[in-house]
N, C-alpha and C positions, 0 to 999 in steps of 0.2 A: 566959343572954345571950353571946354570945360578944364579943371585941375583934376591931372588923375595920381595915384595914389604909387607909390614902390613897394614891392613885394619881393619875397624869394621864394623860390620851389624847395622842399627841403632836401629835395634826391640828389642836392648839391652838397650837402653836406652831411649827409645820409651816414660817414663811418663816424665822423668825433659827433654825431647824436649816442650813438650807442655807447659811447664812455660817460658822457655829462650832458645830459637831453635839455637839462633847464637852463646852466651855464650858457649853450650853447644859443639858445634862444634869447638870451639877456646881452651874449654879446653881439648879435644879431640887431637887437632893440637899438645898440650904441652906436652901429654902424650904418644910421640912418634908415633902417629898414621900418616899414610903414606895418607890412602885413608878411604872416607865412601861409604859405600852401600846404597841404599836407598830402604824404604819398603813402599811407595804411602806416604811418608809425605816430603812434599816437602817447610814445611817451611811459608806456604804462599805466596811463592814467584814463579815469573815468569823466564818460564828458561833460559834468557839472567841475571837477577837477581842473580838468585842463582850462577849461573857460573861466575858472579863478585866476588861472596861472599867468593867461593870456594881459588878462584887466591888470594885471598888476606890473605883469612887465609892459604897458603901454604897445601890446601887439593886437592886431584884427588878424580874423580868419579870410584870405583874399581866395581861398578854394581851397578843394580836397579832392584827391583823385582815388580812385575804387576801380572795381571789376565789373564791368559792362551788368554783370549774372546779379553782383550786389544790388547797383543802382537800377535795377527792374525789379528789386523784391522791394512791395510794402515795408517789410519787416525786417530792412538792412539794416543793420546796426549803424554803416555809415551819416545813415537819418537823423540819428539820436546825436552825433558829433555837431552835423550841419546847425542841427535845430538849436542845441546848447553852445555853440562858437560863435553862433550868427552870420555863417557861412551863407553866403547870398547864391552859390551857384557849386553844383558838383561834376567832376569831370570823365571820361576816360575816355582813352582813345585803344585803337585796332590794331591787335598785331599781325604781322604776315604779309607775303607779298600781295598788293593790287593787277587787277582787278579781279581777280580769283575768289575775295570773299568780301565783295560789295555790296552783294546782296545784302548776307548775314549781317552786316554793318549796318545799315540803314536799319532792318531790324532792329536791333540793339540802343541804333538811338532813339529811333521813336517810343522805344518803350523803355526807354531809361529817361527819355525825355519828359512823359506820360506821367509817371510814377512819381518823379519830383517835382511838377508841373501840381501835382495834388498835394503834396505837402509843402506847396511856395514857396519851391527852391527853384531855379534857374539848372538847367545841364546844358551844358558846353562839350564838347567834341574837340578833343587836341590830336593835331596833324601830326606826322612824321614825313619823311620823304618822299615815301611810295603811295598816298593818297596821291598825289600828282602825274601815275602811270593815269594817260588816258587808253578809256573806252568807246568806243565808237567816235573818235575825235577830244572825247567831253573830258579832263581831267578828272579822273573818280571823288574828289575832295566837294565839287562845285555838283557831281551827283548826288554826292551824300547829302548837300545842303538844300537841291532842289525837287528832292522827294521826300525830306521832313518839315514839317510846320515850322518857321522862324519864331513862333510863339514858344514852344518846346523842347528844341534844338539849336540855341547857338555853337560860337566858335571862339574856341580859345586857339588862333594863331600863332603858330611856331612861327617865328620870323625865320630864323635860321634854318629848319628843315627846308621851309620854302625855299631857301635859294640855294641851298645843297642841293636839292631837286631842277634847279634852274628854271624858279618862277619870282617873278616878282613881287615881294612881299608888298611890298608900298601900293601894290594894285591890289594885291586882294585885303587888305587893310580896308582901299576905299570901297571895293567890291560889296563885302560882307560888314559896313560900317554901323548897319544898324542891328546885326547878332552878335556885337564881339564885345562882349564887358568885359574881358582878359585878353593880355598879348602877352606871348611869352617873348621875352628879349635875350636872344642866346647869339654866338658870336663863334666864327672860326674860321680858320686858315688858309688863307686859298693854296697856300701850294705841297700843303700832305690833310686836308681837312678835319685835322685835329680842333677841336673844341679851345675855344679861348677866354680870355676876359673880357666885357662888354666894351668894343674902345678900341680894340689890339686888333680885330680881325677885319675881313672884306666884307662884312654886310654894315651895308647903311642903316644903320640903326638911327642917325639922327632924325633922316628923314619918316623912318617908320615912327618916332616918335610922334614930328609933327603931323603925318596922315591920322593917327591915331588920335590929335585933340580934336580932330573933326566926325571922330566917329562915336558911337555910346563907351568905347571903352572907360572903365573907370581903374582897372590895376596895369601897369607895366610890371612882369613879372621875370626876373632873374631865373634864369636860370643855366646850370654850366655844368651837362654830361661827365666828364673828366675831366682833371684839372690837374696841373704840373706843378702849380704852388701847393702848398697847403689849402683845402678847401675854404677856411674861413680867412684867410688873405686873400684868395680870391675874389671872397663875396665883398671883401671891403673894397676892394679894387673896382669892382662893375657895381657895386651899389654909388660909390662917387660917380661913376661915369653918370650913372642915372640920375644922380641929384643936379648933376651939373646942366643937363638937357631939361630938366623939369626948372632950372634956377633953382634951386634951393638953399 
């Protein structure tokens, strides 16, 4: 078994970041967050400045999301940030309903993976629920990974979206254990489908974490698309839950 680190997808606190970017990142570090995953907002800082701030805050970069077009562009600005921040992986997700856009998504993944690999950076694909729609009896997510090079296209499995789609996230973690460097830990209420803090919903996150220990996973990344509480309060609860899971 390997030890994993705890991160947060900054989309969770997106509104708070607009008011006090540096302050929010410092608070997340105090809450026990070890890394942050960016989603387009770099706080108005250039790569070197942001890298210096992360070092000062004691935070690592556990990933960054961008568009398929930017990741397939060798001159994409995202790679300047990835290099400066020491990001090991860049990520995108496809929008729309499957299987209608499946072939395009496969092409985008292959193109992004090839460019990222040429720069010494890994590429991972992040799922939502619609990738579990089936084409000829096979979930589209499986078709994406079957059609792409595992050396260039990894998985950032979102356990909540998998569960919402009726799939078993634990089985998927096991299935892609050798191409799963990042795992999105997310929870939801079974009664109404709303997102909630980790451990207060219906996803078996403990089982997901145990399965991830047997994989190449390096980061458990908390994300909550919408919060009933102030997002930083939700983050505190969820990060504490992850620390308990990992006996921190």
